[in-house]
N, C-alpha and C positions, 0 to 999 in steps of 0.2 A: 503492500498499499505506499501511497505516497502520502507525505506529512501535510499537502497543503489541502484544501477540500477543494473538489473539483466546481464548486460554483460558489456565488458569493451571497451570502446571506440575506435575507431582508433587512431594511434598513429597521430600527428601532426609536421611538421618539425618548425624550428625556421621559423620566421617572415623574408621574401624578402630570403630565403634559394637556393642556385643557382643550377643549375644541373648541373651532373657529366657525364661527357662523357671522360673513358678511352679506350684508345688506345694501345695494346698490338703489336706491328710489332714483327715478329717472324724470327729468324736469321740475324738482320740486324746489321751490323756492326758500331762502334765508327763513321767511314768517309764515309758511302755510301749514307745518305740523301744529298740531294742538299744542304742543308743549314749548314751541316757539313763539306762541302768540294768536294763534290764529281765531282761533273758538273753533276749528273744524275739528268735528269727535276724531280724533285716533287714542282711543283707550290704550289699547296696546299696546303702541309706540309711546305713549306718557308715560305707561307703566314701567315699562324699561329705565325710561329718562329718570324716575322717579326714586327708581333702584339702583342709578349708574351714576352716570356723568354727562354733561349737554358740554360741548365744546362749541363757544360764539365767535371765535376768529378761525375757524377751519376753512381753508382755501383749497379749490379745486380749479381746473383749467380753462372754464367756461364752455365746453363743448364736453360732447358722450365719452367720444372714442379715445380721444386722449387723456381723459380724467379716468378711464378705466385700464387703461397702460399704466399711466404713473402707478397706482394702484396694485397690478397686478405684478410688477416689476421694482418698483422704489426706485424707479429713473425718473428723470424730466422727459416729458413727452417727445419732444423733438429727437431726444437722444435715443428713444429706440423708435424712431421712423413714426410716429403718431402724430405729426406736428397738426393735423387735420384729421380730417373723416377717414375712415376705411374705405369709404365707397369711392375714394377717388386717390388712388396708389400714384404717386410722382415719382420722377426718376431722380432725387436728391434727397442727400441722406436723411432730413429731418422731416420727409414726408415719404418714404416707401409703405405706408401701412403694414408694415411687416415688423413686428416684435424679434429681433436678431437673438440668436444663439446666446450670445456673448449677455445675454439680460434672461437669466433662466426665472420665469415666473414663481409665484408664493407656492402655487399648488404643486410643481416641478420640486422642489425643495422640499416642502412637505412631505410628498410621495415618495422622497427619496429618506427620509426619516420615519415612514411609517405609518401616515396618517392616510385615511382615507379622504380623498380627492372626487368630490362633486358637485358639478356645476348646473343650474334651473336658471333658465331665462332668457334675458337678452344677453347677447356676446358682442357683436358691431366690434367685432377685432380680426375678421377675417376680410382680405384686400379684395372689391370687386373683381371680377372674372376667375377667383379661385374659391367659389361658394355652390359652384355646380356639382352635381351627381360625379364628376370624376374628380372632385378636387383642385389641385394638391390638398392634403387634410394637415399639412404642419402646422396652421395658422388655424386650423378649429380646436375648439377645446380642450379634444383628445390630444391632440398634437403640442398644446401648450400645458399639459401637467395633470390635466382632469381625469380622473377611470370613468366618469359617466358623465352625459351631457343630455340634456331635455329642454328645449327653447328655440329662441329664433334668431338668425344669424344676422338680420338686418338692423336698421336704427328703429323701426316699428313694425307693427303688424297688427292686423285687425281683430279683436278681441273675442270676436263670435266665429270667426272662420280662419284663424292663423297659419302661414307658412311658418312649419314645423318642423324640428329635425331632433332624431335621436341619437346621440352617437355620431356618428359620420355618416347617417343617410336621413332623407326627409319619409316623413310619416305624416297621416292623415290624423286631425283630431278626434278623439277617443268617442265624440258625441255631437249631434249638429245644431244649429243654431236653434233649432225649432224644439231640439229636447232641453233647451237651456241652457247650452255650454257658455261657458267665460274664462277665457285664460286664465286669470289670475288665480280662480279655482282649480284651474288644471295645474296650474304651478306649482301650487304649493301642496296637493295631491301627491303629485309626482315627489317634490321634496321628505315630505313625510314617509313616502313609499320606500326611497333609497335609503333613509336613514334607517329606518325597520329591517328593510334587508342588509344592512351594513352592522346592524347592532346582533339580529341574529345570528348572521355566519361568524363574526369576529367579536365577541363580547369583551369591551373593554377597550377596543384601539379607535383610537381618537378620530375626528372627521374636522377637513375643512370643508364647507358648504356655502359655495358661491351664491346669492340669488339675488338674480338682474331683472328686479321687476319691469314690465312695462308701463306700469303707474309710475308717473302721471303724466306721462309722453301721451299727446294726442296721438292716435283717437282718443277722446275721454269716455269709453264705449263703459257704461255701465247700466244695469237693468232698473228699472223707474223705480220699483220699492227702495232702492237706495238714495234715488236724488230726490223722492217726495217730500221727507222729512225736512229739507232745506227750501221746500215752497216758501219765497217769500222773506228769506231771511238775509238777502243781498239785497233788498230793495232800496236799501238805503245809498248802495253804489260803493263805489271804489275810492272815493274820497274819505268817505266815512268810514268804512269797514279798516282802511288804512292806518284812520287814527285810532280806532279802539284797539286794532293792534299794536301800536306802538305804547299804548297806555298798558297793556297787559305786558308786553315786555319790558318795560319798566319796571313794574309792580312786581314782576317775578324774577327778576335780576338777569334777565337774558342780555338786556341791552344795558350798558351802564348808567349809573346817575349823569346826567349832563350831556347824554347822547343828544344830536340834533336830527330831525326829522327831515329828511331831504325836501324841497319843495317840488311839486308836482311840473314835470316839464308842461312845454307849449305844446307838445304833438300827441299829449294824453290829452282827451276832451273832459272838459269839466261836467262832472254829474247832474249839476244843477242847469247847464245849458243843452240837456239832451232832450229831445222829444221823449213822450209817454211810450211809443212803440218802442226807442231803440233802448229804454231802460226796461222796460220788459225783457227785450230780446235779451240785451246784457247779463241781467240779472240770470237770467234762465241757463244760458252758460255758464256760470259759476256756481249755480244749482247745480248743475249735474257734474260739473268738476267737483266739488265735495263731496258729492255721492261717489263718486269714482274712487275718491283718497280715503272717503272712511270705509268703503268695500275693499279696498286693497289693505289697509289696515285689520280689515277684521280676519282677510286670510291668513296675515300675518301671525293675528293672534293664534289660529289654529296650530302654525308650528310651534307657539313659543309654549302653547298648552299641551303637545305632544313632549317636549323638550322634558318640561315641568313633571307629566306622568310617568317619563322614563326615568327621573333621578340626575338628570343630564344639564339642566339647566345652571345651576349653579357654579358648574366646572364646564360653561363655555362663556367665552370670548366671545358678545355681540356688538358688533358695530356695524351702525345703520348712517349712509349718508347718500346725499345727492351729488349725481356728476356733473349739475350746473346749475345757474339760478333759474328760477322761472321761465318759462316761453314766450315770447311776443311773435312767434312764426304765423299767429293767428292775423295780424295787422289790426287795425284801428277797427273794424268789424266783428272781428272772428269768422269762421266758416263752416259752413254744413259740410264740406270735403275738400280736405285740405290739398288734393290733390289736384284741385282748381288751379292753385297757384303756377306748380310745375308745367301746367295744361297750357297755362298763357291766359285762362279762363280770368277775368274780373270777377273780384268777390261782389256780391248783391246782397244786401239788407233784404231786399224782398225773398228770395230763395230762403234766406237763413231763417225769418218771419214764418213761410210756408213749412218748415219743418220744425216750427217751435214746441210741439205736442211728444214730436217722437226724437229731439235731440239727445243724442247718447246711444240711440237705438242701431239694427242692424243697416237703416237705411240711410246712415250717418259716417261721417269721417270726419269729428268733428273736431273745432281748434276754438278756445275762447277771445274774446277782445283782450289784448293787449293793455288792456287800462287793467286788467285783472292779475298779468303777470307783473307791470309794476307796483300793485298793491302786494302780491306774494313776496317779493322783495324787501319787502319794510324791515329797516329806513332806506334802503340806499338805492341808490339811481341805476337806470340800465337795467339789462338783465341777459340770459344766456347770450354765448357770442362776444360778450364785449366783457373786457379785462378790469372793467370797472367793479368794485364789489356786490353791486348785484348781478352779476355774470360768475363772479367765482367764491364767493361766501355763501355757502352753504349749513343745512344743519350737521351737527356730528352728534352721535349719541352713542356709549361704550358702556355696556354692561358687564359684568363680570363679578357675581358674588363672591367669588373665593378669594378674587382680588383686589375690588375694590371696596372700599367701606364708607359708611355714612353718605350714603347716596343722595342724590338729586342736587347736588350741588352745580354751579356754573363754572366751568375754565376759562380762561382770559388768553393762554399762551396761543401766539401766533404760529398755526401748523399748517403743514400741507398734506393732501392725500397722498404724496410719496412717502410721507414719512410712518404713512400704517403697516408699510410692509418689513422696515427695522421694529418698528415698535411691536408688531404682534412675533415677530420672530424672536424678540426680545423675551417678550413676555411669555413664550415655549420653553426659550432657553436654547435656542437654535443660531449658529452665526451663519450668515449669509455666505455659500462658498467663493474660495477663490478661482475654482475651475469645474468645469459641470461638461461631464463628456469629451473632457480634453480641452475644451473652452475656454480661454483666460475670460474672465468677466470682469465686464467693465465697470466703474464705480457705481455704489448708490449713491443717488445724490440724497436720500429723506435720510432722518436720523432721528430716531428712537426717542415718543416723548412718554414714555413709561413711567419717569418719575413722577409724572403730572397726577399719575391715579389716586398716587397715593399722599401726594405733597402741592398743596394748591400754589407753593410759591416758586414750585421749581421752574429754572428758566425754560423759554422756548427752546427747541433742541436747534434750531438755527437762528442766522440774522439776515440772512440775503434768499430771497426765492424772486425770480423772473416769469413775468407772464406774457405770452403772445397767443392772439387768436384773430387771422382775417385779417391784420396789419393794425387790431389793437392791441396796445403794449402798455405794460405797466411792469413797476419792479418794488417791491419790500427790501427795505433795508434798513435794521434796526426800527425806529420808531418811524422811519418817513416813508413815504409810497409817492411814485410818481406813474400818474397816467394819462396817456393820452387820449385827446378828444376825434380820433381816428371813427370814420363812419364805414360800415364796410359793405359790400354788395351781396345780392342774393334773397333780401325782403324787400319786394318791392314799396313798400309803405315806408320802410324805413328809409330808402334811397330817395324818395320825394321830399319826408315830413323831417327826419333828424337832422339838428342843426350841429355841425361840429367840420372836422377837415375830410376832403375825398384826398389829399396831397398827402404822402407818406412825409415828405419834407419839408412839410409846411405844418406839421401837426404840432398841437400846443401840449407840452406837459405840465399838466398841473401838479402842484406840490401838495401833501396834504400829512398832518403831523397825527398819526393812528394813534399816539398816545394820549393826546388829547381830543380827537375826532373820529370816534368810532365809524361813525356812518361815511364817511371821505365826502364832508358835508362843504369844506371852508378851503380853499384855493390859496395856499401862502407863497406859491411859486414867488409872484411878486418880491417880498422882502428876504426871501433867500435863494438868490439864483446862485449861489456858488455850490450849493445841496443841491438842485437840480441837474447842474452841468455834472457832478461826482455820480450821480443816481444815471444819468445817461451814459455815461463813460463806463460804469457797472454793467448797465441793461447790454450795451455792445461786446462786453464781455461777456457775458452770459449767453449771450445769443452765436457769438463765436464757438462757444465751448460745447452748446448743445446742438450747432445744427440747424439754428432757426434760420439761418441767411440760405440763399436769398428768401427776401420778404415776397409771399406771394399774394399781392393784393389785386395785379389786373387780372383778369380771367383769361386773356391769351394765353399769358404765359402757364398761367395754371394749368390750362388744357391741352397747351405743348408739352408739357412736360408728361402726361398722362402714361403710366404703365399699361399697355392695350393687352390683351390676354393670347397666353401661349398659344393657344389653339383657337384661332381665330372661327366665329361660326361659318362663314361662307353665304354666300349667296345662292344656293342650290342644294336643299336639305328635305331627307324625307326621313318623318316617322311612322312607326308602327306601333298598334296597338299591344299592352302588354306590359310596356316597361311602367317606371314611376313616373311621376309630371316630370315635363322637361322645364330646369329650370330657364325663366326668361330672360338668364342674363347667358344663356348658351343657345338663345335666337339673335338674328340677325336686326337692327332696327328698323323698325315698320315705318317710318313716317314719311319717308319717301316714296313708297308707292311697294305694293307687292301682288302676288298671285297666291293664294292658297286652292289647292286641289284635291279632292277627297275623292278616292277610288272606292264606290260601296256597292252593295249589292242589295236595293229597296225592296223591302218588306209590301205587300198587296196597300196594308193601308201604315206608313210609313213614318214613325215618329222617335225623338231623340235626337241627340247633342251631339253632333259628329266630332267635333273637338269647341275646346272653351280654355282662357286663360282670363284670370282675374274674377271680377265680378262685377255687380252694377254700381261700384264707385270708380271703377276703370277697370276695363277689360272688353273682350269680345269672344263671341261665339258664332260657330257655324251650326245650325240645326234645324230640325224639321218638326211644324207645329201644323195641324189641321192636315196632313197630308201637304201642305207645299213649305218649300226650302224657305230658310229666314237668314240671315247675319244682323246680328246687334253688335253695336259699338257703343259702349259708356265712356264718353270724353271727360273724365274727371265726374261723373255721373249726368252728365248732359247726352240723353239716349239717340243714338243715331241708328235708326231700324228700317229695314227694307225685307219685303216677302215676295218671295217670284208671282208671278200673274197668274201662272196656270200651277197644276198639281204637280209632285215628283210622281213619273211613270215608276212602274216595278221593274225590278231585273236590276243587272249589270250596268255600271254605267260611271263616267266622272260628272261631278259638280266642282264649281269654282266660286270664290268670290275674290274680285282682284278689287285693288285701291290704285286709282289715278290721279296723279298730280300733274299741274302745270297753269299756262296763264289764263286755259278758261275756267280754272278753279278744281275743285277736287272732289269726285265723287266715288261710292262704290257701286260696282256692277255683279251681279248674280248670274251664274250659267249654268245651265243643263245640258250636258252631251255636246256641248259647242254652242248652244246656244242662248244669249242673252235673255232671262226672261227677269229682269229688274234692274233699275239704277235708283240710286238716291244720291244729288248733288247737294253738297253742302260746302258752308264758307268755314276758311282759316283750315289750319293743320292738324294733325294728329299728334298728339304728347309724344315727347321721347320717350318717358317711361311711364307704367301705366298704374303701377302701387310701388310706392314705397318703399314697403316690406316685402317687395318682390312678391312672383307669382310663378304658377307651373303650369304649363300645357297638357291637357288632360283630351285622352283620346275614347270617345267613343261613350263619354259621360263627362257630369261635372260635380263637383263638390263644395261642401260649403254653403256659399250665397252665390245667387244666379247672375247671367251676365243682363237678363231681362226678365221680365214677371210674367212672360208669356211663356217659360217653361219652370217647370220644377224640379231641384235636385231630387235625386242623382240624374232624372232622365236619361237614362241609357237607351242606345241607337238600338232600335229593335229590327234592325237586319246588319248585316256581315260590313265591318269598314276594314278593309284592306291594307290601305296606306295613306298619309295625308304629306303633300308635298308643298313644301315652300320656296317659294323664289321672288328674290329681291333684286332691284335693278343694281346693283353693288354697293359700293361704299357709298356711306351719306355721310356728312357732315353734321352732326346737331349743332341746334343752338348752343352756344356757350353758357349764355345764363342761365335758359331751360335746365340745361346739368346741374351746373351749381346749385340753382333752387329745390332742384329734386331732391340731391343728397342734403340739404340743409333742412328740407322737411321730413326726411326720413331718420335725421339724429334726434 
């Protein structure tokens, strides 16, 4: 026998190593949780806050993918290639959307030390063109150290009919919208099941559960029984609600004495100046948002109760935070269907009013007016995507009965999302490795703030942190913070209404004394030009060190650096039934024209879907109803429908739907056996993307929500479907603004 073992034994965690539960809320502003002042019911989160700690100077990056990358790696977002969204990977180091192997993730490290690692919910760290059934899978959750995954890869999804993934393959939801399916409920059911499986199989083995909720990102989907209790609760409007929040924040110590409530900016309309109709519409939007948040809290409560019942809550470190401030992507009026924006269709208050009663239901893909986002970030300025505190300062709750005594306190140390990585490792008793898989690891940018768990007077872990997002720049250094007035592109109402600089070289760098000015309210740059100059030099140094440069403010430059697919979809594809849904990113762009041809054998009374992608919020379907061929295209909820002028004959044949564009306008054409049987002319173009959360092409049936109300899912084709062929004119150049707006609204 040899003296050496023939295999390496599995890693073991330190003795008494705690479990870790990380809950990442989405687009939840500093003030929107009950325990941070909102008055919205979040009793289960509030209970964790009352038994743990609230951090009121916790910072993130101002956008989703970057904040998540910081948390999982402990590095700055540009330093790990996530300077922007995973949807737009660029061929520059800070923006590749690919976490490098030199930054091994928290789940990978914990797995190597004997932890079970589970991810449930939103991921949004897989670059565009790597999200299809062909992968590659190195940047999917299982490729980043998780052993199990259930959730959605993109930035958002429909909560009634989500685009779901289990481990490394797409799956269908376990129930239908008609059966009462809701994504948040499903995610928590899956999380509890994974924990039970782990506990039954390996009792005593610690776990790391990463729970990324879709809430409270748009769409604000929630059954009416959750929003109805809020009926009338926001009729006072966002100005008065914001003042109520600030009063509660001050009374509970979330905001320190002497803090200033920043004034309402001119681009947020005064509530008292609105018509009664607009007030009612806007109030309804916030009622649904509140119900959505309370519903999410209730589902999280199921998980907390499970940990308590199984005796694991006391020795579980629970961290709850939001990836960025509240979202203003709904614009001034809000949106009944957020896909309208990326489709180039103006929001219509009249359309919003028409959906007043079903706001938040399956016929909507809704978002609230930006006045509620402004109020949800009380007492700060601005919102998501800006490096003002409204975009970067969000709630952080830490609960750990075995390691934190005297719960309910507020901690005021300045910390950053990348500090959570070393803090959790420190609490467990694990050092970040220098080498993983033979690859030397890049320095960890975060620093542990574990000392603050026990000592309210412990110093902040670091003195300097830079921020950059879409050209908005800031830097914290000690007591000081500099912030530019740069206005980014991508949200139409912001481009038209926000005041500030559109020129990076002309940006004003405002200076704030955070020791005396909690809310970034008083610009003191005129009195301290030497401090501004020093902090600008520090920002330049940090930008160079972290691969922030070149700054991508111009859309043409950003898209000119786009990393395209390794296997382009081509312009002539044939699909056959029997496979999984085909990821929409595996299809060529359709807005420049297309021809779909289905080879079929029709029954004597033909009926059903030949192929479909998306749903009535955005999508298309070729189907037969009442014996006639029909085509439906939902352009962000705007229905374009065409029916053949004659019945579909029985037997073997080809049917086509063709989209033509040109100086004469746009049109759809149906044909049977080469004979045109219907034409529909329409104004405008088709959108670049149909669903922010992605969609799959299904053959011979549909699932989830239909594209048209003229058929009922699953609407299985009652004949034979041999193949579906797609031909497009060739490479088309998408509208660059539309591409960026789609990505922004998907985050």
